[in-house]
TORKOL-4160 file (C-alpha; in steps of 0.2 Angstrom, whole numbers, padded with zeros to 4 digits, m for minus):
190
<pt num="1" X="m0076" Y="m0104" Z="m0250"/>
<pt num="2" X="m0057" Y="m0106" Z="m0242"/>
<pt num="3" X="m0051" Y="m0094" Z="m0250"/>
<pt num="4" X="m0063" Y="m0082" Z="m0246"/>
<pt num="5" X="m0062" Y="m0090" Z="m0225"/>
<pt num="6" X="m0043" Y="m0087" Z="m0228"/>
<pt num="7" X="m0047" Y="m0070" Z="m0229"/>
<pt num="8" X="m0058" Y="m0064" Z="m0219"/>
<pt num="9" X="m0049" Y="m0075" Z="m0204"/>
<pt num="10" X="m0037" Y="m0064" Z="m0202"/>
<pt num="11" X="m0049" Y="m0049" Z="m0203"/>
<pt num="12" X="m0058" Y="m0055" Z="m0189"/>
<pt num="13" X="m0042" Y="m0057" Z="m0180"/>
<pt num="14" X="m0037" Y="m0040" Z="m0180"/>
<pt num="15" X="m0052" Y="m0032" Z="m0178"/>
<pt num="16" X="m0053" Y="m0041" Z="m0161"/>
<pt num="17" X="m0035" Y="m0037" Z="m0158"/>
<pt num="18" X="m0037" Y="m0020" Z="m0164"/>
<pt num="19" X="m0054" Y="m0019" Z="m0150"/>
<pt num="20" X="m0044" Y="m0028" Z="m0135"/>
<pt num="21" X="m0031" Y="m0016" Z="m0139"/>
<pt num="22" X="m0041" Y="m0002" Z="m0135"/>
<pt num="23" X="m0048" Y="m0007" Z="m0117"/>
<pt num="24" X="m0031" Y="m0009" Z="m0108"/>
<pt num="25" X="m0021" Y="0004" Z="m0103"/>
<pt num="26" X="0000" Y="0006" Z="m0105"/>
<pt num="27" X="0010" Y="0006" Z="m0087"/>
<pt num="28" X="0011" Y="0025" Z="m0089"/>
<pt num="29" X="m0006" Y="0027" Z="m0091"/>
<pt num="30" X="m0010" Y="0016" Z="m0077"/>
<pt num="31" X="0004" Y="0027" Z="m0067"/>
<pt num="32" X="m0004" Y="0041" Z="m0069"/>
<pt num="33" X="m0022" Y="0036" Z="m0064"/>
<pt num="34" X="m0014" Y="0030" Z="m0048"/>
<pt num="35" X="m0006" Y="0047" Z="m0046"/>
<pt num="36" X="m0022" Y="0055" Z="m0049"/>
<pt num="37" X="m0032" Y="0046" Z="m0036"/>
<pt num="38" X="m0017" Y="0046" Z="m0022"/>
<pt num="39" X="m0019" Y="0065" Z="m0026"/>
<pt num="40" X="m0039" Y="0065" Z="m0025"/>
<pt num="41" X="m0038" Y="0058" Z="m0008"/>
<pt num="42" X="m0021" Y="0070" Z="m0001"/>
<pt num="43" X="m0031" Y="0084" Z="m0006"/>
<pt num="44" X="m0044" Y="0081" Z="0007"/>
<pt num="45" X="m0030" Y="0082" Z="0021"/>
<pt num="46" X="m0016" Y="0091" Z="0027"/>
<pt num="47" X="0001" Y="0084" Z="0017"/>
<pt num="48" X="0019" Y="0090" Z="0023"/>
<pt num="49" X="0034" Y="0085" Z="0011"/>
<pt num="50" X="0044" Y="0077" Z="0025"/>
<pt num="51" X="0043" Y="0069" Z="0043"/>
<pt num="52" X="0048" Y="0080" Z="0057"/>
<pt num="53" X="0056" Y="0078" Z="0073"/>
<pt num="54" X="0039" Y="0087" Z="0081"/>
<pt num="55" X="0025" Y="0079" Z="0073"/>
<pt num="56" X="0008" Y="0078" Z="0076"/>
<pt num="57" X="m0004" Y="0063" Z="0082"/>
<pt num="58" X="m0022" Y="0061" Z="0080"/>
<pt num="59" X="m0034" Y="0059" Z="0066"/>
<pt num="60" X="m0031" Y="0078" Z="0061"/>
<pt num="61" X="m0012" Y="0077" Z="0060"/>
<pt num="62" X="m0007" Y="0078" Z="0044"/>
<pt num="63" X="m0003" Y="0065" Z="0031"/>
<pt num="64" X="0018" Y="0065" Z="0030"/>
<pt num="65" X="0030" Y="0059" Z="0015"/>
<pt num="66" X="0040" Y="0047" Z="0024"/>
<pt num="67" X="0051" Y="0042" Z="0006"/>
<pt num="68" X="0059" Y="0051" Z="m0007"/>
<pt num="69" X="0050" Y="0044" Z="m0021"/>
<pt num="70" X="0033" Y="0048" Z="m0013"/>
<pt num="71" X="0027" Y="0034" Z="m0013"/>
<pt num="72" X="0023" Y="0034" Z="0005"/>
<pt num="73" X="0013" Y="0046" Z="0016"/>
<pt num="74" X="0010" Y="0043" Z="0033"/>
<pt num="75" X="m0004" Y="0049" Z="0046"/>
<pt num="76" X="0005" Y="0044" Z="0065"/>
<pt num="77" X="m0012" Y="0038" Z="0074"/>
<pt num="78" X="m0002" Y="0035" Z="0090"/>
<pt num="79" X="0015" Y="0036" Z="0096"/>
<pt num="80" X="0026" Y="0023" Z="0096"/>
<pt num="81" X="0037" Y="0020" Z="0112"/>
<pt num="82" X="0051" Y="0023" Z="0104"/>
<pt num="83" X="0059" Y="0006" Z="0101"/>
<pt num="84" X="0066" Y="0003" Z="0084"/>
<pt num="85" X="0070" Y="m0013" Z="0078"/>
<pt num="86" X="0085" Y="m0017" Z="0070"/>
<pt num="87" X="0085" Y="m0023" Z="0054"/>
<pt num="88" X="0079" Y="m0043" Z="0055"/>
<pt num="89" X="0072" Y="m0038" Z="0071"/>
<pt num="90" X="0054" Y="m0047" Z="0069"/>
<pt num="91" X="0040" Y="m0035" Z="0069"/>
<pt num="92" X="0021" Y="m0041" Z="0070"/>
<pt num="93" X="0007" Y="m0030" Z="0063"/>
<pt num="94" X="m0012" Y="m0028" Z="0063"/>
<pt num="95" X="m0019" Y="m0019" Z="0047"/>
<pt num="96" X="m0034" Y="m0016" Z="0036"/>
<pt num="97" X="m0030" Y="m0011" Z="0019"/>
<pt num="98" X="m0043" Y="m0002" Z="0007"/>
<pt num="99" X="m0041" Y="m0001" Z="m0009"/>
<pt num="100" X="m0038" Y="0019" Z="m0010"/>
<pt num="101" X="m0047" Y="0020" Z="m0031"/>
<pt num="102" X="m0063" Y="0014" Z="m0022"/>
<pt num="103" X="m0060" Y="0023" Z="m0006"/>
<pt num="104" X="m0059" Y="0041" Z="m0014"/>
<pt num="105" X="m0074" Y="0037" Z="m0024"/>
<pt num="106" X="m0086" Y="0033" Z="m0009"/>
<pt num="107" X="m0098" Y="0022" Z="m0009"/>
<pt num="108" X="m0096" Y="0004" Z="0000"/>
<pt num="109" X="m0076" Y="m0003" Z="0004"/>
<pt num="110" X="m0074" Y="m0013" Z="0016"/>
<pt num="111" X="m0057" Y="m0015" Z="0021"/>
<pt num="112" X="m0046" Y="m0031" Z="0022"/>
<pt num="113" X="m0033" Y="m0037" Z="0034"/>
<pt num="114" X="m0031" Y="m0044" Z="0052"/>
<pt num="115" X="m0035" Y="m0028" Z="0064"/>
<pt num="116" X="m0052" Y="m0037" Z="0069"/>
<pt num="117" X="m0044" Y="m0056" Z="0072"/>
<pt num="118" X="m0038" Y="m0054" Z="0087"/>
<pt num="119" X="m0035" Y="m0069" Z="0096"/>
<pt num="120" X="m0041" Y="m0079" Z="0081"/>
<pt num="121" X="m0027" Y="m0077" Z="0067"/>
<pt num="122" X="m0009" Y="m0081" Z="0068"/>
<pt num="123" X="0002" Y="m0066" Z="0069"/>
<pt num="124" X="0007" Y="m0057" Z="0054"/>
<pt num="125" X="0025" Y="m0050" Z="0053"/>
<pt num="126" X="0040" Y="m0046" Z="0042"/>
<pt num="127" X="0056" Y="m0046" Z="0047"/>
<pt num="128" X="0065" Y="m0027" Z="0048"/>
<pt num="129" X="0072" Y="m0025" Z="0030"/>
<pt num="130" X="0074" Y="m0041" Z="0027"/>
<pt num="131" X="0068" Y="m0045" Z="0008"/>
<pt num="132" X="0075" Y="m0066" Z="0008"/>
<pt num="133" X="0058" Y="m0070" Z="0015"/>
<pt num="134" X="0040" Y="m0068" Z="0011"/>
<pt num="135" X="0033" Y="m0062" Z="0024"/>
<pt num="136" X="0045" Y="m0047" Z="0023"/>
<pt num="137" X="0039" Y="m0044" Z="0005"/>
<pt num="138" X="0022" Y="m0048" Z="0003"/>
<pt num="139" X="0014" Y="m0032" Z="0010"/>
<pt num="140" X="0028" Y="m0021" Z="0000"/>
<pt num="141" X="0044" Y="m0009" Z="0009"/>
<pt num="142" X="0030" Y="0006" Z="0013"/>
<pt num="143" X="0024" Y="m0005" Z="0026"/>
<pt num="144" X="0041" Y="m0007" Z="0036"/>
<pt num="145" X="0044" Y="0012" Z="0036"/>
<pt num="146" X="0033" Y="0019" Z="0049"/>
<pt num="147" X="0041" Y="0008" Z="0063"/>
<pt num="148" X="0057" Y="0015" Z="0059"/>
<pt num="149" X="0053" Y="0030" Z="0064"/>
<pt num="150" X="0041" Y="0027" Z="0079"/>
<pt num="151" X="0043" Y="0010" Z="0086"/>
<pt num="152" X="0034" Y="m0004" Z="0092"/>
<pt num="153" X="0015" Y="m0001" Z="0098"/>
<pt num="154" X="0012" Y="0013" Z="0086"/>
<pt num="155" X="m0004" Y="0015" Z="0073"/>
<pt num="156" X="m0004" Y="0024" Z="0058"/>
<pt num="157" X="m0013" Y="0026" Z="0042"/>
<pt num="158" X="m0002" Y="0024" Z="0027"/>
<pt num="159" X="m0006" Y="0027" Z="0010"/>
<pt num="160" X="0005" Y="0015" Z="0000"/>
<pt num="161" X="0008" Y="0019" Z="m0021"/>
<pt num="162" X="0008" Y="0001" Z="m0032"/>
<pt num="163" X="0029" Y="0004" Z="m0029"/>
<pt num="164" X="0029" Y="0002" Z="m0011"/>
<pt num="165" X="0015" Y="m0009" Z="m0009"/>
<pt num="166" X="0012" Y="m0028" Z="m0008"/>
<pt num="167" X="0020" Y="m0034" Z="m0022"/>
<pt num="168" X="0006" Y="m0044" Z="m0028"/>
<pt num="169" X="m0004" Y="m0029" Z="m0033"/>
<pt num="170" X="0011" Y="m0019" Z="m0040"/>
<pt num="171" X="0008" Y="m0023" Z="m0059"/>
<pt num="172" X="m0008" Y="m0019" Z="m0057"/>
<pt num="173" X="m0006" Y="m0003" Z="m0052"/>
<pt num="174" X="m0017" Y="m0001" Z="m0036"/>
<pt num="175" X="m0014" Y="0011" Z="m0021"/>
<pt num="176" X="m0018" Y="0006" Z="m0003"/>
<pt num="177" X="m0024" Y="0015" Z="0013"/>
<pt num="178" X="m0017" Y="0004" Z="0026"/>
<pt num="179" X="m0022" Y="0006" Z="0044"/>
<pt num="180" X="m0010" Y="0000" Z="0054"/>
<pt num="181" X="m0004" Y="m0006" Z="0073"/>
<pt num="182" X="0014" Y="m0012" Z="0076"/>
<pt num="183" X="0020" Y="m0025" Z="0090"/>
<pt num="184" X="0036" Y="m0032" Z="0099"/>
<pt num="185" X="0036" Y="m0049" Z="0102"/>
<pt num="186" X="0035" Y="m0053" Z="0119"/>
<pt num="187" X="0051" Y="m0049" Z="0128"/>
<pt num="188" X="0059" Y="m0037" Z="0114"/>
<pt num="189" X="0049" Y="m0023" Z="0120"/>
<pt num="190" X="0055" Y="m0022" Z="0139"/>
């Protein structure tokens, strides 16, 4: 009996391991899936490969690629005031984020974030380009790009691939769509 058990147990473990490996995807496959989702979203909109000096604003504005790697696309909903923060400056923001894969497929996709909690929550912030603090890394590098181009009091839609998105989600390779409004701390915007 022991001999049969010692032969069958390794075969069962090997079979279970093979089945579980078939269900998981490689990182390269996840990146390819992410690119497909982002492309399915962007194909529904006009896309410009760079951000021009004379850019369009509004719901019908194109999505502009705003980084060299193509991980961040931005649609300007509201021009900023031109007051661009410097490295280390405090930037407050309100946002709603959507899992882009669910958003593209349709159906119910409720956003998350603090955009609707005005006055009821602590402000969300980052220190511009200061990645030594968790508040600046938590939402990823891509969420900081629009403020550098538009300044305070701007509002954008941003498509963030996982490499520029929230650090906690990078390994899951999930792209996000964010609607973000940027605000200056009192006194800085004057």
